Biotite code that builds the C-alpha atoms (Angstrom):
import biotite.structure as struc

atoms = struc.array([
    struc.Atom([-77.883, -119.042, -120.970], chain_id="A", res_id=1, res_name="MET", atom_name="CA", element="C"),
    struc.Atom([-76.814, -121.300, -118.103], chain_id="A", res_id=2, res_name="ALA", atom_name="CA", element="C"),
    struc.Atom([-74.132, -119.857, -115.856], chain_id="A", res_id=3, res_name="MET", atom_name="CA", element="C"),
    struc.Atom([-71.838, -121.731, -113.498], chain_id="A", res_id=4, res_name="PHE", atom_name="CA", element="C"),
    struc.Atom([-69.732, -120.882, -110.507], chain_id="A", res_id=5, res_name="TYR", atom_name="CA", element="C"),
    struc.Atom([-66.237, -122.111, -111.317], chain_id="A", res_id=6, res_name="ILE", atom_name="CA", element="C"),
    struc.Atom([-63.566, -122.370, -108.654], chain_id="A", res_id=7, res_name="ARG", atom_name="CA", element="C"),
    struc.Atom([-60.022, -123.638, -109.192], chain_id="A", res_id=8, res_name="ARG", atom_name="CA", element="C"),
    struc.Atom([-57.947, -124.713, -106.187], chain_id="A", res_id=9, res_name="VAL", atom_name="CA", element="C"),
    struc.Atom([-54.402, -126.049, -106.158], chain_id="A", res_id=10, res_name="GLU", atom_name="CA", element="C"),
    struc.Atom([-53.818, -128.671, -103.462], chain_id="A", res_id=11, res_name="THR", atom_name="CA", element="C"),
    struc.Atom([-50.621, -128.770, -101.384], chain_id="A", res_id=12, res_name="PRO", atom_name="CA", element="C"),
    struc.Atom([-49.596, -131.804, -103.481], chain_id="A", res_id=13, res_name="GLU", atom_name="CA", element="C"),
    struc.Atom([-49.817, -129.748, -106.670], chain_id="A", res_id=14, res_name="GLY", atom_name="CA", element="C"),
    struc.Atom([-53.073, -131.228, -107.942], chain_id="A", res_id=15, res_name="LEU", atom_name="CA", element="C"),
    struc.Atom([-55.706, -128.983, -109.462], chain_id="A", res_id=16, res_name="VAL", atom_name="CA", element="C"),
    struc.Atom([-59.209, -129.289, -108.025], chain_id="A", res_id=17, res_name="MET", atom_name="CA", element="C"),
    struc.Atom([-62.061, -127.659, -109.909], chain_id="A", res_id=18, res_name="VAL", atom_name="CA", element="C"),
    struc.Atom([-65.541, -127.090, -108.543], chain_id="A", res_id=19, res_name="LEU", atom_name="CA", element="C"),
    struc.Atom([-68.305, -126.353, -111.045], chain_id="A", res_id=20, res_name="VAL", atom_name="CA", element="C"),
    struc.Atom([-71.694, -125.487, -109.614], chain_id="A", res_id=21, res_name="THR", atom_name="CA", element="C"),
    struc.Atom([-74.976, -124.547, -111.263], chain_id="A", res_id=22, res_name="ASP", atom_name="CA", element="C"),
    struc.Atom([-75.795, -120.946, -110.481], chain_id="A", res_id=23, res_name="GLU", atom_name="CA", element="C"),
    struc.Atom([-79.282, -121.896, -109.281], chain_id="A", res_id=24, res_name="ASP", atom_name="CA", element="C"),
    struc.Atom([-78.114, -124.302, -106.541], chain_id="A", res_id=25, res_name="VAL", atom_name="CA", element="C"),
    struc.Atom([-75.705, -121.899, -104.851], chain_id="A", res_id=26, res_name="MET", atom_name="CA", element="C"),
    struc.Atom([-76.468, -121.324, -101.157], chain_id="A", res_id=27, res_name="GLU", atom_name="CA", element="C"),
    struc.Atom([-78.754, -124.362, -100.929], chain_id="A", res_id=28, res_name="ARG", atom_name="CA", element="C"),
    struc.Atom([-78.544, -127.133, -98.373], chain_id="A", res_id=29, res_name="ALA", atom_name="CA", element="C"),
    struc.Atom([-80.389, -130.451, -98.512], chain_id="A", res_id=30, res_name="VAL", atom_name="CA", element="C"),
    struc.Atom([-80.421, -133.451, -96.227], chain_id="A", res_id=31, res_name="TYR", atom_name="CA", element="C"),
    struc.Atom([-81.707, -136.972, -96.807], chain_id="A", res_id=32, res_name="ASP", atom_name="CA", element="C"),
    struc.Atom([-82.581, -138.299, -93.356], chain_id="A", res_id=33, res_name="GLU", atom_name="CA", element="C"),
    struc.Atom([-82.972, -141.911, -94.521], chain_id="A", res_id=34, res_name="GLU", atom_name="CA", element="C"),
    struc.Atom([-79.503, -142.122, -96.062], chain_id="A", res_id=35, res_name="ARG", atom_name="CA", element="C"),
    struc.Atom([-77.823, -139.644, -93.714], chain_id="A", res_id=36, res_name="GLY", atom_name="CA", element="C"),
    struc.Atom([-76.531, -137.702, -96.728], chain_id="A", res_id=37, res_name="VAL", atom_name="CA", element="C"),
    struc.Atom([-76.207, -133.939, -96.816], chain_id="A", res_id=38, res_name="ARG", atom_name="CA", element="C"),
    struc.Atom([-75.183, -131.528, -99.572], chain_id="A", res_id=39, res_name="ILE", atom_name="CA", element="C"),
    struc.Atom([-74.391, -127.972, -98.517], chain_id="A", res_id=40, res_name="ILE", atom_name="CA", element="C"),
    struc.Atom([-73.593, -125.647, -101.406], chain_id="A", res_id=41, res_name="VAL", atom_name="CA", element="C"),
    struc.Atom([-71.992, -122.677, -99.680], chain_id="A", res_id=42, res_name="SER", atom_name="CA", element="C"),
    struc.Atom([-70.564, -119.705, -101.516], chain_id="A", res_id=43, res_name="ARG", atom_name="CA", element="C"),
    struc.Atom([-67.492, -119.833, -99.253], chain_id="A", res_id=44, res_name="SER", atom_name="CA", element="C"),
    struc.Atom([-66.527, -123.268, -100.627], chain_id="A", res_id=45, res_name="PHE", atom_name="CA", element="C"),
    struc.Atom([-68.162, -123.565, -104.048], chain_id="A", res_id=46, res_name="TYR", atom_name="CA", element="C"),
    struc.Atom([-68.200, -119.912, -105.044], chain_id="A", res_id=47, res_name="GLY", atom_name="CA", element="C"),
    struc.Atom([-65.764, -118.743, -107.630], chain_id="A", res_id=48, res_name="GLY", atom_name="CA", element="C"),
    struc.Atom([-66.199, -116.680, -110.726], chain_id="A", res_id=49, res_name="SER", atom_name="CA", element="C"),
    struc.Atom([-69.299, -116.953, -112.862], chain_id="A", res_id=50, res_name="LEU", atom_name="CA", element="C"),
    struc.Atom([-68.702, -118.474, -116.271], chain_id="A", res_id=51, res_name="GLY", atom_name="CA", element="C"),
    struc.Atom([-70.333, -120.140, -119.232], chain_id="A", res_id=52, res_name="THR", atom_name="CA", element="C"),
    struc.Atom([-70.449, -123.818, -120.090], chain_id="A", res_id=53, res_name="GLU", atom_name="CA", element="C"),
    struc.Atom([-67.449, -123.307, -122.386], chain_id="A", res_id=54, res_name="ALA", atom_name="CA", element="C"),
    struc.Atom([-65.519, -121.775, -119.460], chain_id="A", res_id=55, res_name="ASP", atom_name="CA", element="C"),
    struc.Atom([-66.473, -124.732, -117.272], chain_id="A", res_id=56, res_name="ALA", atom_name="CA", element="C"),
    struc.Atom([-65.350, -127.280, -119.875], chain_id="A", res_id=57, res_name="ILE", atom_name="CA", element="C"),
    struc.Atom([-62.031, -125.517, -120.419], chain_id="A", res_id=58, res_name="LYS", atom_name="CA", element="C"),
    struc.Atom([-61.366, -125.502, -116.663], chain_id="A", res_id=59, res_name="THR", atom_name="CA", element="C"),
    struc.Atom([-62.473, -129.124, -116.167], chain_id="A", res_id=60, res_name="ILE", atom_name="CA", element="C"),
    struc.Atom([-60.104, -130.292, -118.922], chain_id="A", res_id=61, res_name="GLU", atom_name="CA", element="C"),
    struc.Atom([-57.130, -129.047, -116.870], chain_id="A", res_id=62, res_name="LYS", atom_name="CA", element="C"),
    struc.Atom([-58.263, -130.531, -113.533], chain_id="A", res_id=63, res_name="ALA", atom_name="CA", element="C"),
    struc.Atom([-57.103, -133.585, -111.601], chain_id="A", res_id=64, res_name="ASP", atom_name="CA", element="C"),
    struc.Atom([-60.040, -133.558, -109.161], chain_id="A", res_id=65, res_name="ILE", atom_name="CA", element="C"),
    struc.Atom([-63.484, -132.352, -110.199], chain_id="A", res_id=66, res_name="ILE", atom_name="CA", element="C"),
    struc.Atom([-66.595, -131.691, -108.107], chain_id="A", res_id=67, res_name="VAL", atom_name="CA", element="C"),
    struc.Atom([-69.739, -131.074, -110.142], chain_id="A", res_id=68, res_name="LEU", atom_name="CA", element="C"),
    struc.Atom([-72.867, -129.870, -108.358], chain_id="A", res_id=69, res_name="THR", atom_name="CA", element="C"),
    struc.Atom([-76.233, -129.334, -110.006], chain_id="A", res_id=70, res_name="GLY", atom_name="CA", element="C"),
    struc.Atom([-78.054, -130.911, -112.937], chain_id="A", res_id=71, res_name="GLU", atom_name="CA", element="C"),
    struc.Atom([-76.312, -128.873, -115.644], chain_id="A", res_id=72, res_name="LYS", atom_name="CA", element="C"),
    struc.Atom([-72.814, -129.230, -114.165], chain_id="A", res_id=73, res_name="SER", atom_name="CA", element="C"),
    struc.Atom([-73.165, -132.987, -113.794], chain_id="A", res_id=74, res_name="VAL", atom_name="CA", element="C"),
    struc.Atom([-74.466, -133.275, -117.355], chain_id="A", res_id=75, res_name="SER", atom_name="CA", element="C"),
    struc.Atom([-71.298, -131.535, -118.609], chain_id="A", res_id=76, res_name="ILE", atom_name="CA", element="C"),
    struc.Atom([-69.235, -134.268, -116.932], chain_id="A", res_id=77, res_name="GLY", atom_name="CA", element="C"),
    struc.Atom([-71.419, -136.971, -118.466], chain_id="A", res_id=78, res_name="VAL", atom_name="CA", element="C"),
    struc.Atom([-71.135, -135.468, -121.959], chain_id="A", res_id=79, res_name="ARG", atom_name="CA", element="C"),
    struc.Atom([-67.353, -135.162, -121.567], chain_id="A", res_id=80, res_name="MET", atom_name="CA", element="C"),
    struc.Atom([-67.197, -138.880, -120.764], chain_id="A", res_id=81, res_name="GLY", atom_name="CA", element="C"),
    struc.Atom([-65.855, -138.264, -117.256], chain_id="A", res_id=82, res_name="LEU", atom_name="CA", element="C"),
    struc.Atom([-68.974, -139.268, -115.325], chain_id="A", res_id=83, res_name="VAL", atom_name="CA", element="C"),
    struc.Atom([-70.948, -142.499, -115.321], chain_id="A", res_id=84, res_name="ASN", atom_name="CA", element="C"),
    struc.Atom([-74.562, -141.406, -114.743], chain_id="A", res_id=85, res_name="PRO", atom_name="CA", element="C"),
    struc.Atom([-74.979, -144.325, -112.306], chain_id="A", res_id=86, res_name="ASP", atom_name="CA", element="C"),
    struc.Atom([-72.339, -142.795, -110.004], chain_id="A", res_id=87, res_name="SER", atom_name="CA", element="C"),
    struc.Atom([-74.178, -139.517, -109.460], chain_id="A", res_id=88, res_name="VAL", atom_name="CA", element="C"),
    struc.Atom([-75.408, -138.729, -105.955], chain_id="A", res_id=89, res_name="LEU", atom_name="CA", element="C"),
    struc.Atom([-78.796, -137.026, -105.814], chain_id="A", res_id=90, res_name="GLU", atom_name="CA", element="C"),
    struc.Atom([-80.228, -135.540, -102.662], chain_id="A", res_id=91, res_name="VAL", atom_name="CA", element="C"),
    struc.Atom([-83.633, -133.904, -102.849], chain_id="A", res_id=92, res_name="LYS", atom_name="CA", element="C"),
    struc.Atom([-83.154, -132.794, -106.442], chain_id="A", res_id=93, res_name="GLY", atom_name="CA", element="C"),
    struc.Atom([-79.532, -131.660, -106.209], chain_id="A", res_id=94, res_name="ILE", atom_name="CA", element="C"),
    struc.Atom([-77.072, -133.820, -108.109], chain_id="A", res_id=95, res_name="LYS", atom_name="CA", element="C"),
    struc.Atom([-73.403, -134.081, -107.240], chain_id="A", res_id=96, res_name="GLN", atom_name="CA", element="C"),
    struc.Atom([-70.451, -136.143, -108.374], chain_id="A", res_id=97, res_name="VAL", atom_name="CA", element="C"),
    struc.Atom([-66.735, -136.195, -107.643], chain_id="A", res_id=98, res_name="GLN", atom_name="CA", element="C"),
    struc.Atom([-64.230, -137.235, -110.297], chain_id="A", res_id=99, res_name="VAL", atom_name="CA", element="C"),
    struc.Atom([-60.589, -138.120, -109.815], chain_id="A", res_id=100, res_name="PHE", atom_name="CA", element="C"),
    struc.Atom([-58.413, -138.319, -112.929], chain_id="A", res_id=101, res_name="LYS", atom_name="CA", element="C"),
    struc.Atom([-55.479, -140.697, -112.734], chain_id="A", res_id=102, res_name="PHE", atom_name="CA", element="C"),
    struc.Atom([-52.344, -140.493, -114.852], chain_id="A", res_id=103, res_name="SER", atom_name="CA", element="C"),
    struc.Atom([-49.860, -143.305, -115.075], chain_id="A", res_id=104, res_name="TYR", atom_name="CA", element="C"),
])
């Protein structure tokens, strides 16, 4: 069963930011020299508690800002209708996307 690191952070403005990261990309760093793009998946920033896909979905539903890192995490966002697959950044096999929900 796929496991995810799930971290919930409340911003000073009162927004909820959720980071969901595939367990297998934790502590990896990749750099694309041509594009000048780097993804560093550090436990100090992305680490939270380990949870299931259901835990990740439940946490994402309550978030204002979402950062999904890893193939499985990004695919959750796509299936939930929050992520356009064309907007996903991929650097040397690690996918990442940031989502901002707006309420009017």
